[in-house]
C-alpha positions, 0 to 999 in steps of 0.5 A: 827377238828385239829387246831393250836392255837399258834406258836412262835419261841424263839431263845436262845443263853444262855444254862442256860435259863429256859423255862416253858410250862403249861397245858391248864388249868394251873394246871401242869407246866413243866420246862426245862433248861440246867443244869451244863455242858450243860446237859438237865434237867426238873422238874414238878409242880402240882398246884405250888407244886413240883412233879418231882424234877430236873431230867436229860435227855439224851442218851448214844451211843455205839462207839459214843460220848454220847448225854447227856452233852455239849449242847446249845439251838439252838431254842425253839418253843411252840405251842398249839394243840386241836383235837377231834377224834373217836376211832374205838372201845373204852370206849367212842365215842369221845376223846379230845386231847389237850396239850401245847408243847415245842420243844427244839432243842439242839446241842452238842458244840463239835460234832455238833450233833443235838437232839430235846426234845419234851415236851407235857403238858396235863391237866392230865400229861406230856410227853416227847420224844427224836427226832433225826433229819436227819443230816450228823453228825448222821446217824446210831447209837446204843443206849447203855442207856437212862439217863432219870430220874424221881426224886420224892419228897416223899416216895410214896405208890407204886403199883409195879411188878418186872422189868422182861425183859420176863414177866409182869405176876406178882401180884402187891406189895403195899409198900412204895417206900423205900420198893421196893425190888425184893429179897423179892418176892415169885417166886413160882408164876406160871411164867415159864420164869423169867429175873429180872436183879436187886433188885430194877428194876420195870416195868411201868406203875408204879402207886403211891400215895403220902402221900399228897394224890396226884396220880402219874403214870409213863409210856410210849407211842408209843413204836415203833422200841424201847425196853420197858422201865423199871425203876431202883429205888433209894429207899433211895432218891426216884429217878427212872432212865429209864432202856431199855431192851437189846438185845442178845448182850447187845445193847438197840436200833439200830436206823437211823435218822430221828427217835424218842424215845417213849414218857415218860409219867407222869400222875398227879392228886389229883383225882384217877378217872382222872388216870383211865379215862385218854386217854393221852397214846392213844393221844400220838400215831399216828392216825389210818393208816387203811382207812377201819376199817369196819371189826374191830368189838367187840365180846364176845366169849366162848372157849375150854380153861378153861377146859385145865387149870382145867385139864378136857382136854388137849391141846395135842392130846395124852393127856400127858399135859406134853408139852415135850414128843415128839411122831412121831405118837401120839395116841388119848387119849380121853382127847384132848379138841379141837375135832370136836365134842367138838367144835361144842358143843361150837358153839351151845352154842355160837349161843344159847346165842348170843355170836359172837365167839368161840376160840379153843386152841390145834387144831394144831399139836405140843402140845406134845413137845412145851415148855421148850427146846428152840425148834425152829421148833414147830408149823406150824399153818396150820396142824390140829390134826386128830380129828379137822376137820377145814373145817367142823367146819368152815362150821358149825360155819358159818351156826350158824352165829358164827365166829371162833377165831384162836389160834397161840401159838408160844412157844416163837419161833418167827422166826418160827412164822414169817416164817409161818405167811402168810400161817397161815393168808391165812388159816384163810382167807380161813376159815373166821376166823376174829381174832387170839389169839397169845401166846409167852410162853417160852424163845424167839427164836432168842435165847438170846432175851427178850420179851421186847427187841427192836426186839420183840417189832418190831415183835409184831407190825409187826404181827399187821400190817401184820394182818391188810393187811389180815383184821385180828384182833389181841389179843396178850398174853405173849407180851410186854404190849401195849402202845397205838399202838391200836390207830394207828392199831385198829385191835390190839383189845386186849392183855393179857400182865399182870397176867390174870385170868388163874393164879387162876386155877393152882398157888397162883393166883391173890389176891383180890386187883389185879383187882382194880390195873390193871385199873391204870396200864396195862389198860392205854395202851390198852384193856386187855383180862383178861378172866373173868366170872369164876363161879365155883370159887374153883378148888376143884370142879374138884379135891378134892385135889386142893386148888387153887381158883379164889380170887373173888366172883361170883358177882365180876366176873360179874362186871369185864366185866364192870371194865376191858374194852375190846372190846373182852370179853370171857365168860371163864368158862365151858359151864356147869357151866353157865348152872348151874347158868342161872340167873347170866349168864344173865348178861354176855349175856346182857353186851356190849363190845363197848361204847358211854361213860364211867363214873368212879364214884369211884376209889382208886388203890388197893382198889376199882373201880366203873364205868358206861358205856353207850352202843354205839348207845343205851340207855342202861347202865351197871355198875361194882363195885369191891373191894379188900379183904375188904368188902365195902359199897357205895352209887352211884348217877345215875345222868349219866342216861338220865334225864326224863327217867325211867330205869329197874335196874337189880342188881347182887350183893353179898349175905349178907354172901358172901366172896371170900374165905368162900362163893364165889358163894353166890349172889342175883339178884333184880330188881328196877325202877330208874331215873337219880335222884335215888341213889343205895346202893352198898354192896360189900363182901370181894373180891366182886363186883356188876354188874348192867344193866340199861334198859330204860322203854318205 
């Protein structure tokens, strides 16, 4: 139930008058004032200590007077808000949304243009956005820059990736703020398209830890009809400034009043668990716009995917795996993965092991010549290769009670995809595909646009909205990172939008600390399709000349099903590899994807994460614990279990001699009986993890 706790108006006639709004608990205080020359500014305190020093706000316009100085305050109003809402799918069945708000209405003394700055202060952080009301003085306008600053107090430890306008698929750097420097990054990292505009540009979410032990995270929420915000770092003075991704001609955003910017967010806590558990980003998005959500359901799936990454088969029918060799009439090579026979094998496996879906990549024509040449007419998303009988496969899957997951790779040709979108969705409905994985590998068409620009943000959101019309779920890859839009359109079930597990197959890979950072960064905006569950860790298994490998133990791959939240989870390895390790595979079969409750028990960015989750509507629990390159011992209290009940705990853990590099497949499984009064000792190998299922004993 939503309710308004208080509301009052303060009419301000002096632009120098400072105002403060506190979080519901009083822990966080945001201060707003008009600084010299009538420039909006804010600062933030945590437990009476400065966290964000006075930082300027404002918007610069193209061919119009800027909205950053010469303001006076017309009105200021504060209010308090509290609600409890239920996500369709999620880490918990109910989310509390509580904040105090300050809404400041400003007017430029010369142009008479009005702008509102809205601040919300939660117990876990602050958020603010620009609001442009309808007015005669401002109708259509073009944003050329944001003044928005985040001026910090210390040389924090920072977990950062470059502010690349086209890719978020970098491994994280862990340095001091003063050491941010894109020129020192190894660019031989497997990323195909790179667009880094500056030496000190970094992406959000930007996770930090102050020398005092305080945790900070700068991000954004509800990015709609606006470009992605990156940050330009002043590494000497510990300052950050918003940098909006431009379009092909250098403009940032085309807007018409009334409209709003995305929320700029700052999470603050002296406990890292508060950051990973925060639902502030979701809370800053609009409630669901879908009346019927009964068709939005969680799913575990297998797929014809990893076998292409390890070189066993190819996406293209001709078997070139070149992606740039066009042939008018390609001939079957015998290496094509997406065949009718192979797909039925995956369907059989899914049906036998209780998986809901099968993804097939490389099913449609065009894969011979799709990447690297900025080609516009690539895929039509409706024409299968000759060896993929879409009708027979769909009928076979239906008979086995398995659903097919569509794959739409666009190769960055967005205009081509939008022209075909409705026909592609019609085909999906005809053959009863409930979900689609979209891909955006390559440079964007329309040419000159970036993945993170306003037009692409609008495209990603449009695809989600259009899919909702067809009752189709979206899992986007190579998209801009989610900012909570899945609350508004819960059919946006998952996204990649970060460096996923696939990079381990053919590049320098993901270091062991990678998965301990993602919950503090990428996952704050929505579920991630990380594609865990790789059992054959070393790629030399497929080719003795290969040196690439997954940078985890097998036990950690199991734990990722719990620590990396997603209602759409893939068992990503080859089917035969699961058949080789059926005892370990049992956890993948058992683990759930939708939750009543989640308890973050331990968390430290770059080091470790331990989380326990209760299955939605059931009494079973699952626990996942992961570490970085360092071995780790811990003792976990099981007080999250229901009091008075006994549970069978099946523990999947690293063997004593396990090591992500030297001995990654060494694991052991043991079973014990526990209650809410019990404790479990965790022994994580370097790059290791532990996964536990808790089943009630009746």
